[in-house]
C-alpha positions in Angstrom: 17.9 125.5 18.7 20.0 126.7 21.6 23.7 127.3 20.7 26.2 126.2 23.6 29.5 127.8 24.1 31.6 125.0 24.8 34.6 127.3 25.3 32.6 128.9 28.2 31.8 125.9 29.8 35.4 124.5 29.8 36.6 127.9 31.2 34.0 127.7 34.1 34.9 124.1 35.0 38.8 125.0 34.8 38.2 127.8 37.2 36.4 125.8 39.6 38.7 123.2 39.4 41.5 125.5 40.3 39.5 126.8 43.3 38.9 123.5 44.6 42.6 122.7 44.3 43.5 126.1 46.1 41.2 125.3 48.9 42.5 121.9 49.3 46.3 123.3 49.1 45.2 125.8 51.7 44.0 123.2 53.8 46.8 120.8 53.6 49.2 123.8 54.1 47.2 124.9 57.4 47.2 121.3 58.5 51.0 121.1 58.1 51.4 124.3 59.9 49.4 123.3 62.9 51.2 119.9 63.0 54.4 122.1 62.8 53.4 124.2 65.8 52.4 121.1 68.0 55.7 119.4 66.9 57.6 122.5 67.9 55.9 122.7 71.2 56.4 118.9 72.0 59.9 119.5 71.2 60.5 122.3 73.5 58.4 120.8 76.0 60.6 117.8 76.1 64.0 119.7 76.2 62.7 121.7 79.0 61.8 118.4 80.8 65.4 117.1 80.1 66.5 120.6 81.3 64.7 120.3 84.6 65.8 116.8 85.0 69.5 117.9 84.7 69.0 120.7 87.3 67.5 117.7 89.7 70.5 115.8 89.0 72.9 118.9 90.0 71.0 119.2 93.1 71.1 115.5 94.0 75.2 115.9 93.5 75.1 119.1 95.8 73.4 116.8 98.6 75.7 113.9 98.2 78.4 116.3 99.0 76.5 118.0 101.9 73.4 116.4 103.2 72.6 119.8 104.9 72.8 121.8 101.7 69.8 124.1 101.0 69.4 126.9 98.6 68.8 129.4 101.3 70.7 132.4 102.5 72.9 130.6 104.9 74.4 128.8 101.8 74.8 131.9 99.6 71.7 131.7 97.8 70.0 135.1 98.4 66.9 134.5 95.9 66.5 131.1 97.4 67.3 129.4 94.2 70.3 128.3 92.1 70.0 128.9 88.4 72.4 127.7 85.8 72.7 127.5 81.9 72.1 124.2 80.2 72.1 123.5 76.7 69.7 125.7 74.8 67.9 126.8 78.0 68.4 127.2 81.6 67.2 125.6 85.1 66.3 127.0 88.5 66.8 124.8 91.5 65.0 125.1 94.8 66.3 122.6 97.7 64.4 123.3 101.0 63.5 121.6 104.1 60.2 119.6 103.9 56.8 120.9 105.0 54.7 118.9 107.4 53.1 117.0 104.8 56.2 116.2 102.9 57.8 113.2 104.7 61.1 113.5 103.5 64.5 114.8 104.3 64.7 117.4 101.5 62.5 118.7 98.7 64.1 119.5 95.3 61.9 121.7 92.9 63.9 122.1 89.4 62.2 124.1 86.7 63.5 124.1 82.9 63.1 126.5 80.4 63.8 126.4 76.9 65.1 129.0 75.9 65.9 131.1 78.7 63.7 133.4 80.6 61.8 135.4 80.1 61.1 134.4 76.5 60.8 130.7 77.0 58.7 128.5 74.8 59.1 125.4 77.0 58.8 125.3 80.7 58.7 122.0 82.7 59.1 121.3 86.5 60.4 118.4 88.4 59.6 117.8 92.1 61.7 115.2 94.2 61.0 114.3 97.8 64.3 113.0 99.0 65.6 110.9 102.0 69.1 111.1 103.3 71.2 109.5 106.1 71.0 105.8 106.4 68.2 105.6 104.0 65.3 104.6 106.1 63.0 106.4 108.5 62.7 104.8 112.1 62.8 106.5 115.4 63.7 103.1 116.7 65.5 100.2 114.9 67.2 97.0 115.8 69.1 94.6 113.8 67.6 91.7 115.7 64.6 92.5 117.9 62.4 95.2 119.6 60.7 94.9 123.0 58.0 97.3 124.3 56.3 97.0 127.7 54.9 99.0 130.2 54.0 102.5 129.2 56.6 102.8 126.7 55.6 104.9 123.6 57.1 106.5 120.6 55.7 109.3 118.4 57.5 112.1 116.2 58.2 115.7 115.4 60.7 117.7 113.6 63.1 119.9 115.4 63.8 122.0 112.4 60.4 123.4 112.9 60.5 124.2 116.4 60.4 122.3 119.8 58.2 119.4 120.5 54.3 120.7 120.7 51.6 117.8 121.3 49.2 120.4 119.8 51.2 121.5 116.9 54.6 120.0 116.0 53.7 116.4 116.7 53.4 113.8 114.2 52.3 109.9 113.9 55.7 109.0 112.3 57.4 107.4 115.1 58.1 104.5 113.2 59.9 101.1 114.4 61.7 98.6 112.6 63.8 95.4 113.1 65.1 92.7 110.8 63.5 90.4 113.6 60.7 90.2 115.8 58.7 92.9 117.8 57.0 92.3 121.0 54.7 94.6 122.8 52.5 94.5 126.0 51.0 96.6 128.7 50.3 100.2 127.4 52.9 100.3 125.1 52.2 101.9 121.6 53.6 103.1 118.3 52.3 106.2 117.0 53.6 105.5 113.6 54.0 102.2 111.6 55.9 98.9 112.9 58.3 97.0 110.2 59.6 93.4 111.1 61.9 91.2 109.2 60.3 89.1 106.3 59.8 86.2 108.7 59.2 88.5 111.6 56.8 87.9 114.3 54.3 91.0 115.3 50.6 91.3 114.0 48.9 93.0 117.0 47.4 96.1 115.6 46.2 97.3 119.2 49.7 98.7 119.8 50.2 100.4 116.2 48.6 103.6 115.1 49.8 102.9 111.4 50.5 99.8 109.5 52.2 96.3 110.2 54.4 95.2 107.5 57.3 92.3 107.1 59.7 93.7 104.8 62.8 95.1 106.9 65.9 93.7 105.8 68.7 96.4 106.6 72.1 95.5 106.8 73.8 97.7 109.5 77.4 98.1 109.1 79.8 98.4 112.3 80.3 101.9 113.0 84.0 103.3 111.8 85.9 105.4 114.2 87.7 108.4 112.4 91.5 107.8 112.3 92.2 111.1 113.4 90.6 110.1 116.9 92.4 106.7 116.8 95.7 108.2 116.3 95.3 110.6 119.1 97.2 110.3 122.7 94.8 108.8 125.1 94.2 111.3 128.2 92.7 109.0 130.6 89.4 109.2 132.6 87.3 111.9 133.0 86.0 112.4 136.4 85.7 115.8 137.7 83.8 118.9 137.0 85.4 120.6 133.9 84.7 122.3 130.6 85.8 120.8 127.3 86.3 123.1 124.6 85.9 122.7 120.8 88.2 119.9 119.4 89.1 116.5 118.9 89.8 114.1 121.9 90.6 110.7 123.1 89.9 109.4 126.6 89.5 106.1 128.5 86.0 106.9 130.1 83.6 109.4 131.4 82.9 108.5 134.9 80.7 110.8 136.9 79.0 110.7 140.3 77.8 112.6 143.0 77.4 116.3 141.6 80.1 116.1 139.1 79.4 118.2 135.7 81.1 117.9 132.6 80.2 120.7 130.4 81.1 119.9 126.9 81.1 123.0 124.0 80.7 121.9 120.6 81.8 121.0 118.1 83.7 118.2 119.9 84.7 114.6 118.4 85.7 112.3 121.2 86.9 108.4 121.2 86.2 106.4 124.5 88.3 103.3 124.9 87.5 102.0 128.1 84.7 99.5 129.9 82.5 101.2 130.7 83.1 104.0 128.2 80.3 106.0 130.0 79.2 105.8 133.5 77.0 108.5 135.0 75.0 108.2 138.3 73.4 110.2 140.9 73.1 114.0 140.2 76.0 114.1 137.7 75.6 115.6 134.4 77.1 115.8 130.9 76.0 119.2 129.8 76.0 120.2 126.1 76.5 124.0 126.3 73.8 125.9 124.7 76.4 128.2 122.9 77.9 125.1 121.0 78.4 125.8 117.5 78.3 122.2 116.2 77.6 118.9 117.3 79.0 116.7 120.2 80.1 113.2 118.6 81.2 110.5 121.0 82.5 107.1 119.9 82.4 104.5 122.6 83.9 100.9 122.1 82.2 99.2 125.4 79.5 99.8 127.8 77.5 103.0 128.5 75.4 103.5 131.4 73.5 107.0 131.8 71.1 107.4 134.8 70.1 110.2 137.1 70.2 113.5 135.5 71.9 111.7 132.4 72.8 114.2 129.6 71.2 117.7 129.4 71.6 118.9 125.7 71.0 122.7 126.3 70.7 123.2 122.6 67.6 121.0 122.5 68.5 119.8 119.3 69.2 116.0 119.0 71.4 116.1 116.1 73.8 118.2 118.5 74.4 115.1 120.6 75.3 111.8 118.6 76.4 108.7 120.3 78.1 106.0 118.2 78.5 102.5 119.8 81.6 101.4 117.7 82.5 98.1 119.3 82.6 95.1 116.9 81.3 92.8 119.9 78.3 92.9 121.8 78.1 95.8 124.4 75.3 97.5 126.5 74.1 100.8 126.5 71.6 101.8 129.0 69.5 105.2 129.5 67.3 105.4 132.5 66.2 108.5 134.7 63.4 111.1 134.5 65.2 114.0 132.7 64.8 114.8 128.7 67.5 113.2 126.6 67.9 115.0 123.3 70.1 113.0 121.1 70.7 110.0 118.8 72.5 106.6 119.9 73.8 104.6 116.7 75.2 101.4 118.1 74.5 98.6 115.5 76.2 95.8 117.6 74.9 97.0 121.2 71.7 95.9 123.2 70.1 99.1 123.8 68.0 99.5 127.2 65.6 102.6 127.7 63.4 102.9 130.7 62.6 105.2 133.4 60.1 108.3 132.9 62.1 110.5 130.7 61.1 111.8 127.3 63.9 111.1 124.9 64.0 113.2 121.7 65.8 111.9 118.7 66.4 108.4 117.1 67.8 105.2 118.5 69.6 102.3 116.7 70.9 99.0 118.2 71.3 95.2 117.7 68.3 94.8 120.3 66.1 97.6 121.6 64.1 97.2 124.9 61.7 100.1 125.8 60.1 99.9 129.2 58.6 102.0 132.2 57.3 105.5 131.0 59.9 106.2 128.5 58.5 108.2 125.7 60.4 108.6 122.6 60.0 111.4 120.3 61.7 110.9 117.0 63.1 113.8 115.4 62.3 113.8 111.7 65.1 116.1 111.1 67.7 113.5 112.0 67.0 111.7 108.6 69.7 114.3 107.3 72.4 112.8 109.4 74.9 110.6 107.7 74.7 107.6 110.3 76.8 105.3 108.4 77.5 106.6 105.1 76.1 109.4 103.0 73.2 108.2 101.1 70.7 110.3 98.8 67.5 108.4 98.1 64.6 109.4 95.7 61.4 108.8 97.5 59.1 110.3 95.3 59.4 112.1 91.6 56.7 113.9 90.1 56.8 115.8 86.7 54.5 118.8 85.6 
């Protein structure tokens, strides 16, 4: 009969049990360690995202102060970005002009690092497409109605990318909008989108390259005249050939005929109180000098008539000539002729009439807008950066990586 050593069996079982428990313990420790690593990575990633968002908010605050702010060398950012410490890490912010495919006024890219570079454990990126200015994107906008007839057309370009070029710097973003109705006839065409008011009438797609919607409901406030101009002494009418140097001015009117030339070197701010406020006929002209170092901004209380040679903005930048119709009551602004017009007309209480055979580069806002003849408007998308009424910064798109 075989004798069994009970003590040996117990020992073997005990050793096996200990090994099993050891294996289980190692497995649990590894699982806990793996979970801990995942939690740490998630924690650092979330902190990096929070840091990147803080950087984007800082950039938005800079744009609120200055709509033209960018992280380029002209603003003192040699490396093309702004960097700041934040909490346990840091953020780097780029604010640049949009590329052709980015339909916005500015692009913000904020990268958050936790901890700081180059030994970061978490990195996240936030990209914002930002609209500035009035907060909408229209080449032509009217509070009440828009009429297009003849061969009137509108498309878009971006002057910050160079001159208008139908084979290059030309886009189908010539949007038109109104809180009321749009009417179109003849060979008129919108190379962009059309938006009426919620009860507005316009559904004829043959006149529109893009989409037609009925959502517009913008409240256009009356333009405010800076008190610095209101308080100036009125220097009377401008009727002769002369040059206006940079500064602030108050006059009754600009009334030019024959071959009279008024040359203006910007930056100039001018308030015109008479009726008509501006009247240009024949071969007379207002010339915005190419050497201007800032915009020429005019505020007019009453009617404006620009015909003949009109306004020659030799900077070829629409943002360098802005005409505000500041009257609280209804007035008429008429732009006719065959020349090129570079500028913006912002007159929410005026009836705006654009006709003739000219090319008009810029943006146009009125109570009513009537486009006729062969007038061709080229909406300058860079004018979205202008504070037309008040500074606004609107986030059009937000993406996280």
